[in-house]
N, C-alpha and C positions, 0 to 999 in steps of 0.2 A: 735336423739336429742342431744346426747352427743357430736357428731361431730359438730353440729351447735354451741353449747356453746363453744367448744374448738376454733372454727374458730372466733367467736365473741370476745373471750377473747384475742386471738392473735392480731386481728385488733385493739382492744382498747389499748393494750400495745404499738403497733407500733405508733398509733396516739399520745399517751401520750409522747413517746420518742421524736417524731418529735417536739411536742410543747415545750418540755423541752430544746431542743437544738436550738430553735428559727427558725426551718424550716417552720413553719406555718405562719410566718410573721416577721416583724421587718426589720431594714435596712440591716442586713446581710443575709437575706433569699435569695435574688436574687443571691448574690455572691456564696452562697453555692449551689444553684440550678444550676448555670452555671458550677460548678465543675463536674457535672454529665451529663448535657444535653447541646448540642450546640444550643444556642438561634438563631443562624443565619442559621440553617438548613431549607431548602435546598439551600438557596441563595448562601452561601459560596462555596458549591461544584458545583453548576451550573456555577458560575463565573470561577472557576478553569477549569472546563471542556470546557467552551467556549474559554478561553484563550489558552488552549492546542491545540485547533483547529485553532484559528485565528492567533496565533504567526507565525507558518510556512508560512501561506499565506501572512502575513505582510512582512516577510523577502523576499519572492519571489517578491512581488510588489516593495519593495525598490530596490532590485537588478535589476529589469527590468527598473526602472526609471534611475538608474545610467548608465546602458548600453545604454539607449535611449539618455542620455545627454553626452555620451562620444564621443570625436572627435578623430577618429583613425588615424593611420599613413597613410593609403591608401587615405585619403582625402587631402593629400598634395603631391606635386611633390616630388619624392624620394630625400631625403637628403637636402630638402629646406623647407622654411617656406611659400611657395606659395600655396594657396588653389587651388585645382582643381575645375572644374565645379561641380563635384559630391560633393565636400566639401562645396561649397557655397549653393548648393541645400539642403544639410543636415542641415546647419546652418539656412537656411530659414525655414525649417520644425521645428527646435527647437524653433525658435523665434515665430512661429505662433501656438504653442501648446495650447495657451490660459491660463486659470486660473490655470491649473495643473502645469505649469512651475514655478519652484521656483527660477529661475535666477542663478542657480549653474551649471557650466559645468565642465567636466572632460576631461583632455587632456592625451591621451596615450603617455607615454614616448617614445622617438625616438628609434625605433629598426630597422630602415632602413639605418643605417650608416655602412660603411665598418669597419672591424676590422683588425688592424695591430698587428700581434703577436709580432713584435719587440718593439712595444710601446703600451702596453695595456692601460696605463693611458690616452693616447690621446683620446680613445673612450669615457671615462668617461667625460672628459672636453668637447668634442664635443657634446655629448648627452645633457649635462646640458645647453650648449649654444643654441643648436637648440630648446630645450624644451621652453626656455625663449622666443625665437623669435616666435615660433609657437603660444605660448600663447598670445603674443601681437597682432599677426595677427588675431587670433580668436576674441579677445576683440575689436579690431578695426572694424572688420566686423559686429559684433553684435551691436556695438555702432551706426552704420549707419542704423540700423533697424528702422522702424516707431515706434513711441512711446518713444524712448530713454530709454528703460528699462535697468537698470544697471545689469551687469553680473559679476560674479567672476569665476575664473577657478582654478582647482586643478590638478596637475600632478598625474597620476595614471599608474599602470601597470596591466591592467585587464587580467584575465584568458580568455582562449579561450572558448566562450560560444556557439559556433556553434555545432550543432548536427544534423545528418541526420534524417529526419522525417520518413524515410521508415520503420525502425524497429518498432517504436511505432504505426505507422499506420497499419502495418501488424498484430501487436498484438491485436489491437482493432478490426480489421475486423475478426480475428479468435476467438473472444470471443463467438460468437453465435455457433460455432462448438463444444464448450466444453460442451454443454448441450444437452442431448438426452433422450428420453423416449421410453418405449416399454412394452409389456405385458410379461415380464420375471421377475424371482425372483432374488435372490442373485447370484452373479458371473455369470450372464447371463443364469442361468438355468431356465427352464419353471416352472411356478407355480404348486404347488401340486394339483393333480386332486381330484375330489369329487366322491362320490358314492361307497366308500369302495374298489375300485380297487387300483392297485399299482400306486404310484406317478411316473410320467414320469422321466426317467433318463437323463443324459447329452447326447447330440447328439453324435452319433458315439461310445458311451461307452456301451457295452452290460451289462444288469443286474445291472445298476447303480441306478435304482429306488428303492423305498421302497416297499417291498412286502406287500400286504394287504390280506384280507380274500378272498379265492378263487382264488388267483393269480397262475400263472403257469410260471415256469422257464425252459428255454430250453437251453441246452448246446450243441453246435455244435461240432461234432467230426471232425477228419481229413478228407481230401478229400477222397471220396470213402467209408467212414465210415458212419454209421447211426447216428441218433440222437434220444434221448429219452426225455420224459418229464413226470412230475408228478404234480399233483394239490394238493391243500391244503396248500398253503402258503410256498412252497419250496423256497429256496434261495441259491445261489451259492457263497461260500466264495472266490472262485477264480475270481469273477467278470466276469464270462462267458468266461474265457480263454479256448481255445481249448487244449486238452491233447497233449503231444508230438507226433510228426509224427510217425505213425506206431502203436500207442497205440489205442485200441478200444475206441470208444466214450462211455461216461458214463453219466448217468443222475443223478440228485439229487432227 
């Protein structure tokens, strides 16, 4: 009864203190409550977790769209602004992508021009001139597409995005081989036996099991020597090693 009265008194004091500070109501009660409790739980943390998963995916999608809309050097005849057949087919594909196309193209800066060590600045000027001509050639071809959709183009110098698929494919195919099961215990040892006998030891290791009631341990002597055994839970600290050559066999 004393414990009950003490608990009731403590609760009454806590409630009175909360009422005195305004925590039980009033315009400042919610603000004070928010100092101790997050009113947006769990939505706030669910949003953060969702963004942490989706942001890398959004980056990958954006990079893929940029790569898909990039007009590379190999789509032109080397050192010129003339589109090859492959280049025109690529631009046809870009123009027919549908609603996902945003009308923005990327032109790889010219890296198929010769370099003159005696005049390095010439390569810079020639590259800028060829980039401008290739950009105009691309826009002219896209302007002749059905529908007359406007396009703009930005020079870029993309990284090499090619990677052999053999490695990832082999890794995926090998996943199933990483999982196996069997009727063995830890470290590949057989499970402990039942019935009061000794637990089986590791394969090929004499006397590695746990002796139980009525178990028998046998130590093998050298070639030509005898062996002895004893019952009653005997156990060999040498792990069943044979004595040195020429020494008589001994039992435990």
